[in-house]
C-alpha positions in Angstrom: 56.6 119.4 114.6 55.5 117.8 118.5 52.4 115.7 118.3 50.8 115.2 122.0 47.9 112.6 122.4 44.1 114.1 123.4 43.7 113.7 127.5 40.1 113.3 128.0 40.7 115.3 131.6 39.2 112.6 134.6 36.4 113.6 137.2 37.6 114.6 141.0 35.0 113.2 143.7 33.9 109.4 145.3 33.5 106.3 142.8 30.4 104.8 144.9 30.1 100.8 144.9 26.9 99.9 146.0 26.9 96.5 147.6 30.5 96.5 147.8 31.0 94.5 150.9 28.8 91.7 147.9 31.7 88.8 146.5 30.8 91.4 142.6 30.8 94.4 144.8 34.5 93.7 146.6 35.6 92.5 143.6 34.6 95.3 141.9 36.5 97.5 144.8 39.6 96.2 145.2 40.2 96.4 141.3 39.3 100.1 141.7 40.8 100.6 144.8 44.1 100.3 142.7 43.6 102.5 140.0 41.7 105.3 142.1 43.3 105.3 144.8 41.7 107.5 147.5 38.1 107.8 145.9 36.6 104.0 146.3 33.7 103.9 148.7 32.4 100.5 149.9 28.1 101.5 150.8 26.3 98.8 151.6 23.1 98.8 154.5 25.7 97.9 157.4 27.7 100.0 157.6 30.2 97.9 159.6 30.4 95.8 157.2 31.3 98.4 154.4 33.7 99.4 156.8 35.7 96.1 157.4 36.1 95.8 153.5 37.7 98.9 153.2 39.8 98.7 155.3 41.0 95.3 154.2 40.7 96.6 150.6 42.9 99.1 152.1 43.7 101.5 148.6 42.2 104.8 150.5 38.8 103.6 150.2 36.1 104.3 152.4 33.6 102.2 153.9 29.6 104.3 154.0 26.2 103.1 154.9 22.8 103.9 152.3 19.6 102.8 152.8 18.0 103.5 150.4 14.6 103.9 152.6 16.7 106.4 155.3 15.9 109.9 155.0 18.8 111.0 154.3 19.6 108.5 151.8 20.8 111.5 149.4 23.7 112.4 152.0 25.5 109.2 150.6 25.4 110.5 147.3 27.9 114.4 148.9 31.3 114.0 146.7 30.4 111.3 144.2 31.0 110.9 140.7 30.0 107.6 139.3 28.2 105.2 141.8 28.1 100.7 140.7 25.3 99.2 141.0 
């Protein structure tokens, strides 16, 4: 009789890191991008900084502008299954 370990299905979707281009956020993003390629989203108010950080991290990370005071702030959560603040 063969024993198979129970596996928990992993949700697919993006991992949004708010403040991801700051010192702590970037360290978290770098580690997550290795384990979850093409799922990490670097988020902050400055799109240029977010995109530059994502490009430096690589592994399919992307940058996204997120400003809670913007009327379309909810759009930034499209496809996000986990947010790290």
